[in-house]
N, C-alpha and C positions, 0 to 999 in steps of 0.2 A: 504493500500500500504506500503510495507516494505521500510524503509529508508536505502539507500545504504551508507555505511561509505565513507567519503570523503577524508580521509588522507591516502596516501600511504607511501612507504619507504622514498622517497626523501622529501616529505612535512614534515614528522615527523622528519627526520634528520635536515631539515632546521629549524624546531621549536626548536630542541635542540641547534643547533649551534647559531641560531638567539637569543635565550633567554640568552645564555652565552656571546656572543660577543656583548656587549652593550657599555655603556659609559666608563666602568672601564679600559679596555685595552688601550684606547687612553690616559689615564692619568697616568697609572702605571709606565712607564719609569721614570718620574720625581719623583714619590714616592719612587722608588727603587734606585735612583741615590746615596744616601748616603751609600749604601751597596755594590756598585760596582759589580764586577764579581761574588761574592759569591751569589748574588741574583738569578743567574741562577740555583744554587742548590736548592734555595727555590722554584723556578718554578717546578723543577723536582720532589721535594717532594710533592708539591701541586698536580701536575699531577698524581703522583702515588696514592695519597689519593683519588683524583677525580675518577680515574679508578676503585679503590676498590668500591667506592660508585656506580659507573656506573654498575659494575658487579652485585652488590647486587640488584640495581633497575631493571636491565635486567632480572635477575632470578625471582624476585618477579613479574615483569610485565608479564612473561610467565606463572607463577603459578596462578596469580590473575589478569587477564586482564580485570579489571573493572574500570569504570570512577572514578577519584579521586586520582590516583597515591599513594603518600606517605600516604594519609589519609586512603585509602582502605587497604593498607598493614598493617598499625598500628591497624586498627579496626579488621582485620582478626586475627592478632596475639595476641592482648591484650584486645579486647572488646570495648564496646561503649564509655566509658569515655576517654580512651587513644586515641581512634579514633577521638572523638570530639575535644580533646585538640590539637591534631596534625592538624586537619582541621582548628580549630580556629587560631592557630599559623601561619599556612601556608597562611590562608586567610588574616591575618594582613599583612604578608609579601607581598602578591600580591597587596593589596590595596595601601599600602604605596609605593611600587615599581612603581606602575602606575603613581602616582603623581611625584615621583622622576624622572622617565624617561621622562615624558612630559616636566618637567623643563629642564632636560639635553638636550633634543632635541632642545629646543629653545636656550639654552646656547651655543651649538655648532654652531647654525645657525647665531650667532652674527658675525661670520667670514664674512657673506654676508650682514647682517643687524645690524650694531653696535648699532643702537638706541634701539634695544630690550634689550641690556644689560645696557643701561644708564637709562632706566625708568622701575622700578620694576612693575608698573601697566601694561605697554605695554608687558613686558615679561610674566606676569601672564595671560593676555588675550590671547597671542599667545599660551601659554602652554595649555589653555583650548580649543582653536580651534583644536590643534593637538590631545588632549585627546578625545574629542567628535567625531572628525572625525573617529578615530579608533573604538570607541564604535559603531558607525553606520556601519563600515565595518564588525565588528564581529556579529552584529545583523542581517546583511544581509545574513550571512551564513558561516558555518565553512569552506567550500571549498573556498569561497572568501578570508577569513582570511588566509587560508593555501597558496593560490596563492600569496597574498601580502607578506607573510613570505618568500616564496621561492625566489621571485624577490628581496626583500630587502636584504636577506642573501647573494645572489650572488653579488649584487652591493656593499655591504659594505666590502666583502672579497677582492674585486679587489684592492682597495688602500692599504690594509694591505699586500696583496701578493706582490704588487709592491715595497713597502718599504722593505719587508722581503726578497726580492730576489735581485733586482737591487741595493738596499741599501748596500749590502755587497761589491759592487765594491768600495764603499767609506768608508769602514770599517777601523777603526784604532785600532789595538790591544792595543796600549798604554793607551786607555781609561779604560781598565780593570786592570790596575796596579796602586796601589796594589790590590790584589785580594779581600781583606777584609778591606776597608778603614774606616769601622765604628768605629774601636778602641776596640770593644768588642770581646768576644770569638767567634769562628766559629759557635758553637752551638747556641749562643744567636742571632747571625746575621741571621742564617738560620731560626730560629724560628720566628724572626721578619718579614722576607720576606715571609714566609709561611702565616702568618697572613694577610699580604697585598694581596698576589697573590691568596689566596683561593677565595676571593670575585669574581674573574673573572669566576670561575667555577659554580657559583650559576645558577641554571636553567638546570643542567644536567638531571634532572628528568622530564623535560617538556613533553616528549613523552608519559609518563605513565599516565598523567592526563586525556586527552580526549579519553580514551580507547574506548568508545562507537562509536567514529567517526573515528576509525582507521581500515583499512582493514587488516584482519588476524592479530589481535593484539598480539596473543601469539608468532607470528614469527616476525612481523614488529617492535614492541616496543623494544625488546632486541637488535635487529640489529641497529635500529636508535639511541638508547641510547649509545651504545658502539661506533658506527661510529661517531656520533656527538661529543662525548667527545674526541676522538682521534684527529679529525679534529681541534677542538678548541684548544687542548693542543699544537699541532704543530704550529698553527697560533700564539698563545700567546708567546711561547718561541722564535720562529724564529724572529718574527717581533720586539719584545721587545729587543732582543739581537742586532738586526740591528740598532735600534734607539740609543741604548747606545753606539754602536761603531761609529756612525756618529757624535753625538753631544758630545762635551767635558763635563765631569762630572760637572764642575762649572756652565756651561750654562744650562745643563739639569736640575739641581736642582731648577732653578728659572723659568723654562719653564711652561707656562700654556696650551700649546698645543704641546707636544713633537713630535708627529707624523707629524703634520703640519710643525713644524720648521725643522724637518729632511727632509721632502719633499722640503721645501723651499730652503734648502742649496744645494739640488741636482738639482731641476728643476726651482727654482725661485718662483715668486709670483703665477704663474699658478699652480705649484705643491702644494703650500700651500692651494689654493682654492679647488683643487681636493680632498685633504685629509680632508679639512674641510667639504666638501660635504659627504665624506665617513663616517666621524664621526657623522654627522647629520643623515644620513641614518641608521647607526648602532643603534643609540638611538631609532629612529622611528621603526625599525624592532624589537628591543627588547621589546618596548612598545606594539607592536602588539601581540607578543608572550605571554607576561604576561597578556594582556587584554583577550586573548582567554582563558587562564587558569582561570582568575577571574570569568568567568561564569560557567566553568565546575566543579571547586572544590566545591562551595556551592551547586551546583545541586546534586552532589554525596551525600553530607551530608543530603540534604533535602529528597532525595529518601530513605534514611535510617532513617528518622524521627528525625534527630539531628539538623535540621534547619527548619524554616518555609517552608511550602509546596510551596509557591510562587517561591522560588529559584529553584525548580525542574521542573517547567512548561516550556514547549518548545513552542516557537512562531510558526507562520505559516511557517517560513523558517527552522524550526527544531533547533533553537538556544535558549539557556536559557536567553532570553532577559531581564528578571527582574534582574537576577544576574549581567548582563553586565551594565544595567542602574544604578543599585545600586553601582557598582564599580566605575562608572564614577562620580556619585554624591559624594561618599566619597572622591575620589581623588580631586574633585573640591573644597570641603571644606578644605582639607589639603593644596592645593595650595593657596586658599584665605587666610587661616590663616597665611601662611608663606611668602606671596609675598613681604612684606616689608623688608625681610632679603636680598633680591637680589637673583639672580639665583644660584650662587655658594653656598651661605650659606643655602638656602632652600634645594638644592639638598643634601648637606651633612647631614642636620638634618633628612630629610626623609629617606635617605638610611640607616642610623644607626638604624632606627626603623624596617627596613626590614630584616636585616641580621640575628639577633639572632633567629628570628622565623623560618627561613628556616633551620637553623642548628638543631633546635629541631626536625623538621620533618626528617632530616637525621639520627639523633640519634635513633629514634624509628623505622625507616625503617631498619637500620642496625641491631637493636635488633630483629626485626621480621625475618630478614634473618638468624640470628644466631639461633633463636628459631626453624625455619623450618628445618635448617640443623641438629640441635640436634635431632629433632624428626626423621628425616630420618636416622640419625646415629644409634639411638636406635632401629629402625625398621630393619635395615640391618647392624649389627655390623661389618661385613667384608668388606663393600663397601668403596672404596677409595674416591669417589666423594664428599660425605658429609664432609669429613675432609678438603678438599680444600675449600669448601664453608664456613665451620666454620671459617677457617683462614681468608678468605677474609672479612667475615662479622665482625669478631673481629677487624681487621685492620680498616675497615670503621667506626666502632663504636668508636674506640680509636682516630682516626683522627678527627671525628666530635666533640668528647668531648674536645680534645685538642684545637680545633678551638673556641669552646665556651669559654674556659678559656682565650684564647688569645684575645677575643673580648673586654675585659676590664670590670672593676666592674660597671661603670656607665651604659653601654649598657646592662649588665646582669640584673642590678637592674630594669631598665625601662621595659626590656623584660619580666621579671618575673611578674611585676605588670599588664602588658597587658594580660598575660596568665591567671592570677587569675581572671581578669575581665570577662573572658568567662564562669566561673563556674556558675553564676546565669542563663545564657542563657541555659546551659545544664539542670539545675534544672527545669526551666520553660518548656522546651521541654519534660522532663520526666513527669511532672505533666499533661501536655496536653495529652501525650500518655496514661497515666494511666486512665484519664477521658474517653478517647475514648474507651479504652478496657472495662471499667466498663459499659459504655453506650451500647456497643455491647452485653455484657452478659445479661443486664437487658432487652434488646429488644428481 
């Protein structure tokens, strides 16, 4: 019996938007407050870079509609080792992001249950309950996970839309003067804000990963990737601007829940609770999206012989259950190792491990896009389309490289060590593959 793909356009778009609109956007107004109005330029630059990446991913998703997304693209363009390295890096990003988002979900829920923030052990246990609840949702079926993603995406966008629209009735333009209060040059200020705002766009490639479960992937994946990125960019810029216009810069700089504080100043305690619920749902929905990808990515690498075969097996419900359970187990270990730090410190530590790995996947995906465009250009010297795709891929590559440099030396150092740690795994899988081929020839 042929398995019917479960994800259509709106579920894929919800996967893209839901993977991006997570915990970061609810904290960014406070992080951006030292830069004032010029931070909006940083948002626009990040949005432009994200759109270049989205266009590259959309094009590659149409050309290579295979499960694995950035991994499949890099392997097609540069071979097994680069493909493995991207898969390894992206997998590290997913595993650590799962732990971080489980912690963040519980962190935001302290608006309703403050005791979870007072006891590190209670917070860790609650994070594990959230984590394994979504492991079970994803093991149950891709369609179930897609439905959860669609519902949570709609629910978490409602409070952001409320602050981003009604909030402008309480907007005070004086909060944006001076335009660049940081004291540095405009270029330095924009660079700093781009480094901050880029993290909000992580996950734009989400629709490219579960390609086997997407209906008409060559058409659906590009549309969902571009549509989801545009929706997220508009939400980020409008809602962040509204919050910065509602709360005075001095108060915003010390706020631990800027969206909730903005809602509280408009609607009182009830508004604060509603936005707190929206933030909790945002983290929960983002975790669901990343968990879905955590099973699909290693499955793609396993099917290509680059990871153990167990990751490629599908359970009775057509889901890569081993990869999902493995992801849950790793995230459990990370949460247990860091629970004594408290919720905020644990989240910060875990999310730093995730960011650089994702950027490596973006660099090689952009390079693959450039490679394909160059081949097309050489094959048809007079065609105009490859020139545009070459330009977009070059911009996406440069933007990703710039973002890696902006991540800081410590993050690059630890990220590089984690990447090198994957080389023995590649060697082991190569040895197993060679033995299997030798055995087949002898038989």
